[in-house]
N, C-alpha and C positions, 0 to 999 in steps of 0.2 A: 392580304384581306381582301376578300371578293366584293366588288361595290355594283355587281351586276344582278339585278333582280330577276327572278325566273318569269315575272310578265314583261319585262324587257325583250327576253329571249323569245317569247311567245310573239311580241310584236315582230321580230328580226324574220323570225320562221315564216309566220302569214305575207309578210312584205315579199321576202325573196320569191315565193311560190305565185303572191298575188298577182306580181308582175308578168308572169307568164299566163297565169290563167285568171280571166276575168270571171268565172264563175265563183271565186273565191270571195265571200262577201262577209265584211266584219261588221256586228252591230252592237251598239251601245245603248244603257241607259242612263244618260247624262253620267257616264263613265270614263269617257275615253282619256282622261288624265290618270284616274286612278290604275286604268288598264295599261296605261303606256302605250295606247293606241293612237296619240295625236299622230305621229309618225305617218302611219298608214293614212290615217284619214286625209292627210295634205298631201301623200305621193299619190294616192288612189282615191281621189273624193268620189267619185262614180261607183267604187265598191265600198263605200260605207255608209251605212244606214245609221242614223241618230234617233231613239226612239223617246227620249227624254225619261223621266222617272216613271217607267211603266214597264215593270218588270214581267207584269203577266202577258201583255201585248207583246213585247220583244219576243218571246218564245213562240209565240202561234204564228208571228210576222214570220218567223227564222222558218218555222214548219213550211208554211206557204212558198216561200223562196226555195226551200230544200226540193218539194214537188214539182216545183218547176225546173228543175234541174242545178239550180243554185249551189254550193257547197258553202254554208252559213256558220260562223262561226260568234257564238253570242258571250259577250265579256260584260258582267254584271256582277254588284257585288253577292258573294257566295251567301250571305247569311238571307237576302232575299231571293235569289234564284232558287235556292233549294226549300225555302216554305212558302213565301209569297205565291211563287209560280209553279208548285209542285202538279197541281191540276193539269197544268196546260204543257207540262213534259210527261206527263203520265200519259194524256189523251193524245194531243197532238205531235209530239216525239215520239215516244215510245211505243204506244199503242199503234199509232198510224204509220210506224216504221218509217220515219223521216230521219234523213241524216243531218243531224244538227249537232255540233259542237257545243255544249254549254260549258264556258270557263267560269269557274266561280272564283271571282278575284279579292284579295283581302280576306282569305280564308282562315278558319280559324278564331282565334283571338287577335288576328293582325290589326284590328281597330282599337284594340286596347282600351284606352281611357274611356271610349263611348260606351263599352259594357254590355250588358246579355243582349240589347236590341240590334246591336251589330256584329257579333260574336256568331259565327257558324259551328257550332260544337256538336250538332245533329245533322250534318248534311250526310255524310257518310251511310245514317241510317236511313234517312229518307230516300237519296237519290238508290242506295243498292236495293232497296225494298221495291223498286220499279221493275218488273218484267222488262226485259229489253234494254234497260240500261247500264252500260259500264261506268266504273268509277275508277278514277286513277288519282292520286296523288305525288307526283314529282318530289325527288328530293332536294335536288338542285338546278342549275341553269344547263350543266351538260345533258343532264337525264332531261329535262323538259324540253331540250330542242331533240332528242333523240324521239322520245314520245310524240312531240307534234311531226316529226318530218314521217311518221306511220299514221298519225291520225288526220293527217292532210289528203292523205290518199284513198283511206277505206269509206265504207259507205254504210256506216252503223254509229247510230245515236251515243254519246258518251258525253259524262260528267268528269270535269279536272277541277280540282281545287289547285289553285296558285295564290301562295302568300303574298302580303304586301311588302317586305322589305327582302332585301340582300342578304342570302343565308350561306353558310361556310361552306365552299366546293368539299363534295364527298369523293366525285369523281375528278377525270381530266379529258381532254379531246378523246383518248381512246375507250371511252366509256363502254364495260362490257355489257352491251344492252342487247336483250331478245323480248322482242314484243310479247307481252301477256307472260311473261315469265319473270319469277323474283329473281333478284339480282344476289349472290351469295358474297359479302364484302369479305368475310373472313371464316374460315372453316374452324369448327372446334368440336370435343367430344363430350363435353361436360354439361352445358347449358347453351340453349339458342335464344338470342335475342331477336324477335321480328318487329321492324320499324315501318312506318310510312311517313311521307312528308318531310318535314322540318324535323321530325323525332329522328332520322335517319343519322343525322350528324352526330346526335347526342348517343345513339347506339353505337355507332363506330369508335366514338371516343371510349364509350366504357368497355368496349370489347379489347382495346388496348390495354386499357387500367385493369382490367381482370387477369390479362396476361401475365402483368407484373405481379399480382397476387396469386401465381401458379393455377388460375383457372383458365381452361382453354374454353372459350365461348365462341359458338357460331354467329355470326349477324347476317339475318337477312334483311335486306331491301324489299318490302313488299308492297310497290308503286302500285301494282295492279290489285287493288283490293277487290274489285268485280270486272273481269273475272278472276279469283283467287287461284295462285298456283298450288293447288292441291297437294301436288307432288312434293313440292319443297318443305309443306308442312309435315306431310306424313313421314319424308325422310327425317326430317329433325326429330320428329317424336320416336322414332324406332332408333337414332342413333345417339341420342342426347338423353341426359336424365330429367331435364324440367324446360319450360319454355317462359320466356317473359314477351308480354307484347308491350310495345309504347306507342301512344298516338295523342295528337291533339284532336281529343274528340271524347265524348264523354262514355262511358263505358256499354251504354246499353245500345245493341244495333252497329257497333263499331267495328275495327278492323279485328281486334280482339275476340269478339263476340263469334266473329266468323271463324277465327284460327282456334278458339275452343271448340267449337260444335266438330270440327274435323277431328282435331285431336282426341274429344270425347268418344267419338265414333269407331275411330280406327286403333291408336295404339295410346290408352288413356296413361298420361304421366301428368305432375303437378303443373299448373298454367297460372300463370298471374297476368293480369291486365293493368298496365299503368294506363292510368285516363284522368283526363279531369273530373270533378265530382257532377254527383248529380244536384246540382245546386248552382245558382248565380255564380258565375266566377269572378274573381275579385276585378278591379280595375288597375290597368299596369301596362307596361310594355310587353311585348311577347316574352322577354326574358325573366321580367318580372314576375309575368304569371306562370312560367314553366318552373323558374325557381321556388316559387311558393309551393307548388304541388310536387315538387322533386320530379319533374319532367325534365331530366337533365342527366349528364353521366353519372353524374355523384349517386344522384337516386337510383339509376339502374344499377350501379355497382353496390351500392348497400343492397337492394334487391335481391341481388344475383348471389351475394354472398351468403344471406341468410337461408334462399333456396339449398343453394349446394350444401350448407351444413345439416340439412335436414333431409335430404333425401338420399 
């Protein structure tokens, strides 16, 4: 069982490159513990900026640093970074074309019992709607490391949602990662399951379970929500009979919405979006929330069996 969180992996990558490049700066909003960036702050104090609980200011400060040639990485709770700071992200980062990487920590329903005030179930919609802002949701520690190895070298703004808890490994050290291209975890001809973030593990398990039911399921990890891999979606729509999307987000404006728009305009086939509801989510651990709303492998299997029987 994996005990290494994705946020710890982010710290490891930033520290590795930060020791070689003094322009790499980590910024926190009283969140170094939640972001697992305490080791970075201790090892590289001259490259760490603590803003306190000031999520709007942290984005503007990072944009200023970027305009001076620094490479800032902002780590702040996703619920605040994607909502409270939206104007600063829109104007100071995206519109001003500053190279700021925004790491939304404890994303989705990671904060569990704290409820809707601390859930970030609209962050894909808010961040992806901003011109010039990329959006990524890595699925495990290996993909997180591979993603940040690319992001640390490029010069374009991005929002990356990172969960709070350790998640099951989807990949291994030899991860088949291509930047800005979806990863096909398994091929199939009957139905396609497209997932992002922590839902990828459930989609992978569902694909294996469906095989035992005699259903050939293609499973796609769409970690790159924006820019979405249109080719992978269009190919799935042409080669399989139906598509299921699953994400830790509300239906409106999420990854499923993006996929549905592509499918509807190119090769219309049935699409079901498995999401969180358009209402305050129950309080509980991530697993309890996922199970309550059937955002798990068994829920995907049930949905797939119903879809295949009707198409």
